Backbone as XML, in Angstrom:
<?xml version="1.0"?>
<chain id="A" units="angstrom">
  <residue number="1" name="UNK">
    <atom name="N" x="80.479" y="125.962" z="103.330"/>
    <atom name="CA" x="80.805" y="125.419" z="102.167"/>
    <atom name="C" x="81.046" y="125.754" z="101.316"/>
  </residue>
  <residue number="2" name="UNK">
    <atom name="N" x="81.924" y="125.335" z="100.467"/>
    <atom name="CA" x="82.041" y="126.338" z="99.077"/>
    <atom name="C" x="81.276" y="125.210" z="97.743"/>
  </residue>
  <residue number="3" name="UNK">
    <atom name="N" x="80.889" y="123.368" z="98.653"/>
    <atom name="CA" x="80.526" y="122.636" z="97.817"/>
    <atom name="C" x="78.551" y="122.322" z="97.559"/>
  </residue>
  <residue number="4" name="UNK">
    <atom name="N" x="78.048" y="122.802" z="98.238"/>
    <atom name="CA" x="76.881" y="123.189" z="99.004"/>
    <atom name="C" x="76.083" y="123.044" z="97.552"/>
  </residue>
  <residue number="5" name="UNK">
    <atom name="N" x="76.539" y="123.932" z="96.541"/>
    <atom name="CA" x="75.718" y="124.139" z="95.623"/>
    <atom name="C" x="75.749" y="123.681" z="94.234"/>
  </residue>
  <residue number="6" name="UNK">
    <atom name="N" x="76.620" y="122.654" z="94.377"/>
    <atom name="CA" x="76.955" y="121.781" z="93.470"/>
    <atom name="C" x="76.034" y="121.189" z="93.108"/>
  </residue>
  <residue number="7" name="UNK">
    <atom name="N" x="75.400" y="120.091" z="92.278"/>
    <atom name="CA" x="75.391" y="118.975" z="91.815"/>
    <atom name="C" x="76.467" y="117.272" z="92.297"/>
  </residue>
  <residue number="8" name="UNK">
    <atom name="N" x="75.995" y="116.414" z="93.175"/>
    <atom name="CA" x="77.087" y="115.399" z="93.597"/>
    <atom name="C" x="76.272" y="114.111" z="92.669"/>
  </residue>
  <residue number="9" name="UNK">
    <atom name="N" x="77.371" y="113.352" z="92.492"/>
    <atom name="CA" x="77.213" y="112.424" z="91.506"/>
    <atom name="C" x="77.854" y="111.229" z="93.205"/>
  </residue>
  <residue number="10" name="UNK">
    <atom name="N" x="77.199" y="110.339" z="93.299"/>
    <atom name="CA" x="77.273" y="109.676" z="94.856"/>
    <atom name="C" x="76.964" y="108.412" z="94.332"/>
  </residue>
  <residue number="11" name="UNK">
    <atom name="N" x="77.497" y="107.245" z="95.097"/>
    <atom name="CA" x="77.299" y="105.721" z="95.253"/>
    <atom name="C" x="76.184" y="105.749" z="95.227"/>
  </residue>
  <residue number="12" name="UNK">
    <atom name="N" x="75.707" y="104.725" z="95.763"/>
    <atom name="CA" x="74.335" y="103.959" z="96.219"/>
    <atom name="C" x="74.883" y="104.425" z="97.270"/>
  </residue>
  <residue number="13" name="UNK">
    <atom name="N" x="73.612" y="103.978" z="98.361"/>
    <atom name="CA" x="73.114" y="104.093" z="99.516"/>
    <atom name="C" x="73.863" y="103.342" z="100.452"/>
  </residue>
  <residue number="14" name="UNK">
    <atom name="N" x="73.813" y="101.929" z="99.573"/>
    <atom name="CA" x="74.421" y="100.640" z="101.256"/>
    <atom name="C" x="75.784" y="100.784" z="100.466"/>
  </residue>
  <residue number="15" name="UNK">
    <atom name="N" x="76.468" y="102.238" z="99.720"/>
    <atom name="CA" x="77.992" y="101.651" z="99.745"/>
    <atom name="C" x="78.563" y="103.018" z="100.646"/>
  </residue>
  <residue number="16" name="UNK">
    <atom name="N" x="79.479" y="102.406" z="101.342"/>
    <atom name="CA" x="80.705" y="103.438" z="102.587"/>
    <atom name="C" x="81.084" y="104.553" z="101.585"/>
  </residue>
  <residue number="17" name="UNK">
    <atom name="N" x="81.400" y="104.564" z="100.572"/>
    <atom name="CA" x="81.896" y="105.971" z="100.219"/>
    <atom name="C" x="80.547" y="107.107" z="100.304"/>
  </residue>
  <residue number="18" name="UNK">
    <atom name="N" x="79.600" y="106.170" z="99.859"/>
    <atom name="CA" x="78.154" y="106.876" z="100.096"/>
    <atom name="C" x="78.134" y="107.484" z="101.854"/>
  </residue>
  <residue number="19" name="UNK">
    <atom name="N" x="77.905" y="107.069" z="102.451"/>
    <atom name="CA" x="77.714" y="106.871" z="103.915"/>
    <atom name="C" x="79.035" y="108.144" z="104.135"/>
  </residue>
  <residue number="20" name="UNK">
    <atom name="N" x="80.144" y="107.862" z="103.993"/>
    <atom name="CA" x="80.952" y="108.840" z="104.652"/>
    <atom name="C" x="81.070" y="109.938" z="103.728"/>
  </residue>
  <residue number="21" name="UNK">
    <atom name="N" x="80.541" y="110.317" z="102.205"/>
    <atom name="CA" x="80.192" y="110.947" z="101.875"/>
    <atom name="C" x="78.756" y="112.096" z="102.030"/>
  </residue>
  <residue number="22" name="UNK">
    <atom name="N" x="77.843" y="111.411" z="102.375"/>
    <atom name="CA" x="76.504" y="112.194" z="103.396"/>
    <atom name="C" x="76.863" y="112.435" z="104.581"/>
  </residue>
  <residue number="23" name="UNK">
    <atom name="N" x="77.867" y="112.022" z="105.560"/>
    <atom name="CA" x="77.827" y="112.387" z="106.851"/>
    <atom name="C" x="79.422" y="113.542" z="106.611"/>
  </residue>
  <residue number="24" name="UNK">
    <atom name="N" x="80.356" y="113.816" z="105.827"/>
    <atom name="CA" x="80.703" y="115.107" z="105.292"/>
    <atom name="C" x="79.744" y="116.108" z="105.062"/>
  </residue>
  <residue number="25" name="UNK">
    <atom name="N" x="79.161" y="115.862" z="104.270"/>
    <atom name="CA" x="78.273" y="117.025" z="104.015"/>
    <atom name="C" x="77.618" y="117.412" z="105.185"/>
  </residue>
  <residue number="26" name="UNK">
    <atom name="N" x="77.030" y="116.373" z="105.737"/>
    <atom name="CA" x="75.709" y="116.781" z="106.705"/>
    <atom name="C" x="76.742" y="117.270" z="108.004"/>
  </residue>
  <residue number="27" name="UNK">
    <atom name="N" x="78.271" y="117.005" z="108.220"/>
    <atom name="CA" x="78.830" y="117.645" z="109.220"/>
    <atom name="C" x="79.155" y="119.251" z="109.078"/>
  </residue>
  <residue number="28" name="UNK">
    <atom name="N" x="79.513" y="119.352" z="108.073"/>
    <atom name="CA" x="79.779" y="120.662" z="107.063"/>
    <atom name="C" x="77.853" y="121.557" z="106.683"/>
  </residue>
  <residue number="29" name="UNK">
    <atom name="N" x="77.351" y="121.158" z="107.562"/>
    <atom name="CA" x="76.248" y="121.814" z="107.234"/>
    <atom name="C" x="75.510" y="122.097" z="105.870"/>
  </residue>
  <residue number="30" name="UNK">
    <atom name="N" x="75.010" y="120.768" z="104.910"/>
    <atom name="CA" x="74.445" y="120.620" z="103.871"/>
    <atom name="C" x="73.975" y="119.223" z="103.832"/>
  </residue>
  <residue number="31" name="UNK">
    <atom name="N" x="73.219" y="119.105" z="103.515"/>
    <atom name="CA" x="72.754" y="117.842" z="102.617"/>
    <atom name="C" x="72.612" y="118.029" z="100.710"/>
  </residue>
  <residue number="32" name="UNK">
    <atom name="N" x="73.238" y="117.459" z="100.508"/>
    <atom name="CA" x="73.870" y="117.223" z="99.216"/>
    <atom name="C" x="72.733" y="116.868" z="98.161"/>
  </residue>
  <residue number="33" name="UNK">
    <atom name="N" x="72.584" y="117.752" z="97.156"/>
    <atom name="CA" x="72.137" y="118.306" z="96.507"/>
    <atom name="C" x="72.266" y="116.242" z="95.567"/>
  </residue>
  <residue number="34" name="UNK">
    <atom name="N" x="71.985" y="115.197" z="95.118"/>
    <atom name="CA" x="72.586" y="114.436" z="94.211"/>
    <atom name="C" x="71.999" y="114.158" z="93.107"/>
  </residue>
  <residue number="35" name="UNK">
    <atom name="N" x="72.725" y="113.899" z="91.983"/>
    <atom name="CA" x="72.346" y="114.035" z="91.061"/>
    <atom name="C" x="71.672" y="112.638" z="90.379"/>
  </residue>
  <residue number="36" name="UNK">
    <atom name="N" x="73.109" y="111.899" z="90.554"/>
    <atom name="CA" x="73.197" y="110.195" z="90.137"/>
    <atom name="C" x="73.796" y="109.577" z="91.765"/>
  </residue>
  <residue number="37" name="UNK">
    <atom name="N" x="72.656" y="108.478" z="91.880"/>
    <atom name="CA" x="74.019" y="107.693" z="92.757"/>
    <atom name="C" x="74.006" y="106.024" z="91.888"/>
  </residue>
  <residue number="38" name="UNK">
    <atom name="N" x="75.555" y="106.102" z="91.959"/>
    <atom name="CA" x="75.955" y="104.924" z="91.174"/>
    <atom name="C" x="76.613" y="103.295" z="91.752"/>
  </residue>
  <residue number="39" name="UNK">
    <atom name="N" x="76.803" y="102.199" z="91.148"/>
    <atom name="CA" x="77.101" y="100.973" z="91.677"/>
    <atom name="C" x="79.222" y="101.277" z="92.007"/>
  </residue>
  <residue number="40" name="UNK">
    <atom name="N" x="80.180" y="102.005" z="90.946"/>
    <atom name="CA" x="81.595" y="102.311" z="90.858"/>
    <atom name="C" x="81.552" y="103.182" z="90.901"/>
  </residue>
  <residue number="41" name="UNK">
    <atom name="N" x="82.615" y="103.626" z="92.059"/>
    <atom name="CA" x="83.875" y="105.001" z="92.116"/>
    <atom name="C" x="83.488" y="105.032" z="90.651"/>
  </residue>
  <residue number="42" name="UNK">
    <atom name="N" x="84.665" y="104.399" z="89.979"/>
    <atom name="CA" x="85.605" y="104.709" z="88.692"/>
    <atom name="C" x="84.459" y="105.711" z="87.754"/>
  </residue>
  <residue number="43" name="UNK">
    <atom name="N" x="83.343" y="105.276" z="87.787"/>
    <atom name="CA" x="81.854" y="105.647" z="86.871"/>
    <atom name="C" x="81.894" y="107.376" z="87.565"/>
  </residue>
  <residue number="44" name="UNK">
    <atom name="N" x="81.188" y="107.439" z="88.897"/>
    <atom name="CA" x="81.529" y="107.760" z="89.358"/>
    <atom name="C" x="82.436" y="109.415" z="89.134"/>
  </residue>
  <residue number="45" name="UNK">
    <atom name="N" x="83.748" y="108.827" z="89.073"/>
    <atom name="CA" x="84.685" y="110.079" z="88.760"/>
    <atom name="C" x="84.823" y="110.288" z="86.793"/>
  </residue>
  <residue number="46" name="UNK">
    <atom name="N" x="84.546" y="109.001" z="86.041"/>
    <atom name="CA" x="84.105" y="109.751" z="85.243"/>
    <atom name="C" x="82.863" y="110.607" z="85.190"/>
  </residue>
  <residue number="47" name="UNK">
    <atom name="N" x="82.332" y="110.594" z="85.664"/>
    <atom name="CA" x="80.628" y="111.512" z="84.705"/>
    <atom name="C" x="81.457" y="112.501" z="85.609"/>
  </residue>
  <residue number="48" name="UNK">
    <atom name="N" x="81.587" y="112.895" z="86.820"/>
    <atom name="CA" x="82.310" y="114.133" z="87.583"/>
    <atom name="C" x="83.651" y="114.946" z="86.295"/>
  </residue>
  <residue number="49" name="UNK">
    <atom name="N" x="84.503" y="113.817" z="85.644"/>
    <atom name="CA" x="85.373" y="114.445" z="84.775"/>
    <atom name="C" x="84.782" y="115.283" z="83.777"/>
  </residue>
  <residue number="50" name="UNK">
    <atom name="N" x="83.158" y="114.266" z="82.951"/>
    <atom name="CA" x="82.884" y="115.526" z="82.118"/>
    <atom name="C" x="82.188" y="116.619" z="82.628"/>
  </residue>
  <residue number="51" name="UNK">
    <atom name="N" x="82.334" y="116.967" z="83.959"/>
    <atom name="CA" x="81.554" y="118.041" z="83.997"/>
    <atom name="C" x="80.223" y="118.080" z="84.462"/>
  </residue>
  <residue number="52" name="UNK">
    <atom name="N" x="80.089" y="116.971" z="85.083"/>
    <atom name="CA" x="77.783" y="117.408" z="85.131"/>
    <atom name="C" x="78.243" y="117.366" z="86.968"/>
  </residue>
  <residue number="53" name="UNK">
    <atom name="N" x="79.079" y="117.084" z="87.889"/>
    <atom name="CA" x="79.000" y="117.456" z="88.956"/>
    <atom name="C" x="79.866" y="117.231" z="90.402"/>
  </residue>
  <residue number="54" name="UNK">
    <atom name="N" x="80.163" y="116.765" z="91.332"/>
    <atom name="CA" x="81.122" y="116.779" z="92.462"/>
    <atom name="C" x="81.224" y="115.578" z="93.042"/>
  </residue>
  <residue number="55" name="UNK">
    <atom name="N" x="82.191" y="114.253" z="92.873"/>
    <atom name="CA" x="82.338" y="112.951" z="93.846"/>
    <atom name="C" x="83.068" y="112.702" z="94.692"/>
  </residue>
  <residue number="56" name="UNK">
    <atom name="N" x="82.807" y="112.047" z="95.551"/>
    <atom name="CA" x="84.336" y="111.324" z="96.457"/>
    <atom name="C" x="84.653" y="110.004" z="95.659"/>
  </residue>
  <residue number="57" name="UNK">
    <atom name="N" x="86.630" y="110.243" z="95.492"/>
    <atom name="CA" x="86.682" y="109.597" z="95.111"/>
    <atom name="C" x="88.080" y="108.898" z="96.234"/>
  </residue>
  <residue number="58" name="UNK">
    <atom name="N" x="88.974" y="107.512" z="95.877"/>
    <atom name="CA" x="89.762" y="107.458" z="96.798"/>
    <atom name="C" x="91.365" y="107.405" z="96.377"/>
  </residue>
  <residue number="59" name="UNK">
    <atom name="N" x="91.993" y="108.427" z="96.865"/>
    <atom name="CA" x="93.131" y="108.613" z="96.401"/>
    <atom name="C" x="93.776" y="107.202" z="95.699"/>
  </residue>
  <residue number="60" name="UNK">
    <atom name="N" x="93.682" y="106.016" z="95.774"/>
    <atom name="CA" x="93.752" y="105.237" z="95.216"/>
    <atom name="C" x="93.422" y="104.582" z="93.386"/>
  </residue>
  <residue number="61" name="UNK">
    <atom name="N" x="92.439" y="105.395" z="93.646"/>
    <atom name="CA" x="91.541" y="105.374" z="91.771"/>
    <atom name="C" x="91.976" y="106.126" z="91.482"/>
  </residue>
  <residue number="62" name="UNK">
    <atom name="N" x="92.784" y="107.320" z="92.168"/>
    <atom name="CA" x="93.116" y="108.495" z="91.377"/>
    <atom name="C" x="94.623" y="108.387" z="90.995"/>
  </residue>
  <residue number="63" name="UNK">
    <atom name="N" x="94.869" y="107.800" z="91.610"/>
    <atom name="CA" x="96.755" y="107.091" z="91.902"/>
    <atom name="C" x="96.921" y="106.423" z="89.839"/>
  </residue>
  <residue number="64" name="UNK">
    <atom name="N" x="95.652" y="105.400" z="90.227"/>
    <atom name="CA" x="95.943" y="103.963" z="89.321"/>
    <atom name="C" x="95.055" y="105.199" z="87.214"/>
  </residue>
  <residue number="65" name="UNK">
    <atom name="N" x="94.541" y="106.044" z="87.847"/>
    <atom name="CA" x="94.159" y="107.004" z="87.066"/>
    <atom name="C" x="94.364" y="108.572" z="85.978"/>
  </residue>
  <residue number="66" name="UNK">
    <atom name="N" x="94.472" y="108.412" z="84.173"/>
    <atom name="CA" x="95.315" y="109.325" z="83.775"/>
    <atom name="C" x="95.055" y="111.020" z="84.154"/>
  </residue>
  <residue number="67" name="UNK">
    <atom name="N" x="95.937" y="111.628" z="84.822"/>
    <atom name="CA" x="95.800" y="112.731" z="84.820"/>
    <atom name="C" x="95.132" y="113.628" z="84.415"/>
  </residue>
  <residue number="68" name="UNK">
    <atom name="N" x="94.209" y="114.033" z="84.736"/>
    <atom name="CA" x="93.263" y="115.364" z="84.300"/>
    <atom name="C" x="93.275" y="117.073" z="84.570"/>
  </residue>
  <residue number="69" name="UNK">
    <atom name="N" x="93.942" y="117.273" z="83.600"/>
    <atom name="CA" x="94.899" y="118.731" z="84.422"/>
    <atom name="C" x="93.450" y="119.716" z="84.696"/>
  </residue>
  <residue number="70" name="UNK">
    <atom name="N" x="92.086" y="119.477" z="84.109"/>
    <atom name="CA" x="90.973" y="120.622" z="84.410"/>
    <atom name="C" x="89.940" y="120.247" z="85.358"/>
  </residue>
  <residue number="71" name="UNK">
    <atom name="N" x="90.738" y="119.104" z="85.892"/>
    <atom name="CA" x="90.083" y="118.714" z="87.257"/>
    <atom name="C" x="90.604" y="119.086" z="88.464"/>
  </residue>
  <residue number="72" name="UNK">
    <atom name="N" x="89.531" y="119.320" z="89.416"/>
    <atom name="CA" x="90.465" y="120.264" z="90.438"/>
    <atom name="C" x="89.928" y="118.682" z="91.831"/>
  </residue>
  <residue number="73" name="UNK">
    <atom name="N" x="91.151" y="118.867" z="92.711"/>
    <atom name="CA" x="90.859" y="117.942" z="93.451"/>
    <atom name="C" x="91.297" y="118.569" z="95.081"/>
  </residue>
  <residue number="74" name="UNK">
    <atom name="N" x="90.687" y="117.811" z="95.765"/>
    <atom name="CA" x="90.645" y="118.589" z="97.246"/>
    <atom name="C" x="91.085" y="117.564" z="98.325"/>
  </residue>
  <residue number="75" name="UNK">
    <atom name="N" x="91.665" y="117.041" z="98.907"/>
    <atom name="CA" x="91.946" y="115.280" z="100.263"/>
    <atom name="C" x="91.330" y="116.335" z="101.164"/>
  </residue>
  <residue number="76" name="UNK">
    <atom name="N" x="90.582" y="115.269" z="102.102"/>
    <atom name="CA" x="89.704" y="115.616" z="103.032"/>
    <atom name="C" x="90.505" y="115.581" z="104.166"/>
  </residue>
  <residue number="77" name="UNK">
    <atom name="N" x="90.589" y="116.223" z="104.861"/>
    <atom name="CA" x="91.603" y="116.150" z="106.339"/>
    <atom name="C" x="90.545" y="115.383" z="107.619"/>
  </residue>
  <residue number="78" name="UNK">
    <atom name="N" x="88.751" y="115.276" z="107.484"/>
    <atom name="CA" x="88.451" y="114.961" z="108.385"/>
    <atom name="C" x="88.728" y="113.393" z="108.877"/>
  </residue>
  <residue number="79" name="UNK">
    <atom name="N" x="88.295" y="112.637" z="109.561"/>
    <atom name="CA" x="88.424" y="111.496" z="110.030"/>
    <atom name="C" x="87.681" y="110.773" z="108.791"/>
  </residue>
  <residue number="80" name="UNK">
    <atom name="N" x="86.652" y="110.637" z="108.756"/>
    <atom name="CA" x="85.645" y="110.428" z="107.874"/>
    <atom name="C" x="85.817" y="109.991" z="107.237"/>
  </residue>
  <residue number="81" name="UNK">
    <atom name="N" x="87.058" y="110.814" z="106.337"/>
    <atom name="CA" x="87.184" y="110.465" z="104.891"/>
    <atom name="C" x="88.397" y="108.996" z="105.192"/>
  </residue>
  <residue number="82" name="UNK">
    <atom name="N" x="88.362" y="108.677" z="105.773"/>
    <atom name="CA" x="89.770" y="107.686" z="105.963"/>
    <atom name="C" x="89.075" y="106.540" z="106.530"/>
  </residue>
  <residue number="83" name="UNK">
    <atom name="N" x="89.326" y="105.246" z="105.910"/>
    <atom name="CA" x="88.965" y="103.268" z="106.279"/>
    <atom name="C" x="89.874" y="102.706" z="106.144"/>
  </residue>
  <residue number="84" name="UNK">
    <atom name="N" x="89.033" y="101.783" z="106.998"/>
    <atom name="CA" x="90.260" y="100.701" z="107.198"/>
    <atom name="C" x="89.579" y="99.717" z="106.686"/>
  </residue>
  <residue number="85" name="UNK">
    <atom name="N" x="91.287" y="98.767" z="105.738"/>
    <atom name="CA" x="90.965" y="98.027" z="105.472"/>
    <atom name="C" x="91.147" y="96.375" z="105.522"/>
  </residue>
  <residue number="86" name="UNK">
    <atom name="N" x="90.592" y="95.682" z="105.498"/>
    <atom name="CA" x="90.628" y="94.183" z="106.201"/>
    <atom name="C" x="90.787" y="93.344" z="105.584"/>
  </residue>
  <residue number="87" name="UNK">
    <atom name="N" x="91.000" y="92.267" z="105.444"/>
    <atom name="CA" x="91.703" y="91.141" z="104.729"/>
    <atom name="C" x="91.283" y="89.502" z="105.339"/>
  </residue>
  <residue number="88" name="UNK">
    <atom name="N" x="90.946" y="88.948" z="104.831"/>
    <atom name="CA" x="89.713" y="87.316" z="105.449"/>
    <atom name="C" x="90.344" y="86.119" z="104.792"/>
  </residue>
  <residue number="89" name="UNK">
    <atom name="N" x="90.626" y="85.514" z="105.057"/>
    <atom name="CA" x="90.643" y="83.707" z="105.083"/>
    <atom name="C" x="90.061" y="82.561" z="105.950"/>
  </residue>
  <residue number="90" name="UNK">
    <atom name="N" x="89.249" y="81.878" z="105.410"/>
    <atom name="CA" x="88.816" y="80.617" z="105.859"/>
    <atom name="C" x="90.060" y="80.045" z="106.778"/>
  </residue>
  <residue number="91" name="UNK">
    <atom name="N" x="89.456" y="79.600" z="107.713"/>
    <atom name="CA" x="90.611" y="78.835" z="109.029"/>
    <atom name="C" x="91.148" y="77.283" z="108.082"/>
  </residue>
  <residue number="92" name="UNK">
    <atom name="N" x="91.973" y="77.498" z="108.524"/>
    <atom name="CA" x="92.779" y="75.591" z="107.856"/>
    <atom name="C" x="92.487" y="76.145" z="106.492"/>
  </residue>
  <residue number="93" name="UNK">
    <atom name="N" x="93.094" y="77.098" z="105.707"/>
    <atom name="CA" x="93.289" y="76.779" z="104.664"/>
    <atom name="C" x="94.395" y="77.537" z="103.675"/>
  </residue>
  <residue number="94" name="UNK">
    <atom name="N" x="94.993" y="76.876" z="102.253"/>
    <atom name="CA" x="96.515" y="77.367" z="102.614"/>
    <atom name="C" x="96.677" y="79.127" z="101.888"/>
  </residue>
  <residue number="95" name="UNK">
    <atom name="N" x="97.662" y="79.370" z="102.836"/>
    <atom name="CA" x="97.865" y="80.633" z="102.087"/>
    <atom name="C" x="99.029" y="80.319" z="101.591"/>
  </residue>
  <residue number="96" name="UNK">
    <atom name="N" x="99.015" y="81.155" z="100.054"/>
    <atom name="CA" x="99.715" y="81.221" z="99.014"/>
    <atom name="C" x="101.417" y="81.760" z="100.044"/>
  </residue>
  <residue number="97" name="UNK">
    <atom name="N" x="102.119" y="81.829" z="98.989"/>
    <atom name="CA" x="103.603" y="82.595" z="99.290"/>
    <atom name="C" x="103.194" y="84.002" z="98.667"/>
  </residue>
  <residue number="98" name="UNK">
    <atom name="N" x="102.559" y="83.788" z="97.459"/>
    <atom name="CA" x="102.286" y="85.469" z="97.171"/>
    <atom name="C" x="101.550" y="85.942" z="98.373"/>
  </residue>
  <residue number="99" name="UNK">
    <atom name="N" x="100.667" y="85.588" z="98.618"/>
    <atom name="CA" x="99.527" y="85.933" z="99.612"/>
    <atom name="C" x="100.121" y="85.788" z="100.709"/>
  </residue>
  <residue number="100" name="UNK">
    <atom name="N" x="100.955" y="85.557" z="101.525"/>
    <atom name="CA" x="102.094" y="85.478" z="102.737"/>
    <atom name="C" x="102.707" y="86.963" z="102.457"/>
  </residue>
  <residue number="101" name="UNK">
    <atom name="N" x="102.929" y="87.616" z="101.362"/>
    <atom name="CA" x="104.238" y="88.185" z="101.096"/>
    <atom name="C" x="103.769" y="89.571" z="100.993"/>
  </residue>
  <residue number="102" name="UNK">
    <atom name="N" x="102.356" y="89.492" z="100.568"/>
    <atom name="CA" x="101.548" y="90.485" z="100.240"/>
    <atom name="C" x="101.236" y="90.797" z="101.714"/>
  </residue>
  <residue number="103" name="UNK">
    <atom name="N" x="100.656" y="90.061" z="102.324"/>
    <atom name="CA" x="100.363" y="90.360" z="103.888"/>
    <atom name="C" x="101.291" y="90.765" z="104.533"/>
  </residue>
  <residue number="104" name="UNK">
    <atom name="N" x="102.762" y="90.631" z="104.066"/>
    <atom name="CA" x="103.639" y="91.439" z="105.229"/>
    <atom name="C" x="103.974" y="92.759" z="104.913"/>
  </residue>
  <residue number="105" name="UNK">
    <atom name="N" x="103.744" y="92.317" z="103.297"/>
    <atom name="CA" x="103.546" y="94.036" z="102.838"/>
    <atom name="C" x="103.374" y="95.340" z="103.450"/>
  </residue>
  <residue number="106" name="UNK">
    <atom name="N" x="101.765" y="94.957" z="103.439"/>
    <atom name="CA" x="101.301" y="95.777" z="103.707"/>
    <atom name="C" x="101.114" y="96.010" z="105.705"/>
  </residue>
  <residue number="107" name="UNK">
    <atom name="N" x="101.264" y="95.056" z="106.096"/>
    <atom name="CA" x="101.159" y="95.402" z="107.559"/>
    <atom name="C" x="102.232" y="95.978" z="108.474"/>
  </residue>
</chain>
């Protein structure tokens, strides 16, 4: 894989993005050379933007960030790059109209 010789900017080991990123690297035959382990995906992205390495980011983060012309983005097709998002609420708690509409919108 083309990325095996580059430094990676990853999230901390208990983070789902780190676990998925590590799995993707392993599935492609290499262990990533981790330069930093951070708490926030946006911090990893900004460090990658400075040219210090590669990171895994969500498309949501990219949609909310200013477009940078000197960055190269790759969309991953592998199933491990996708994840489900769940919403929870306590039983017998009031759900506002806005919450209800939001849940309708995303389902």
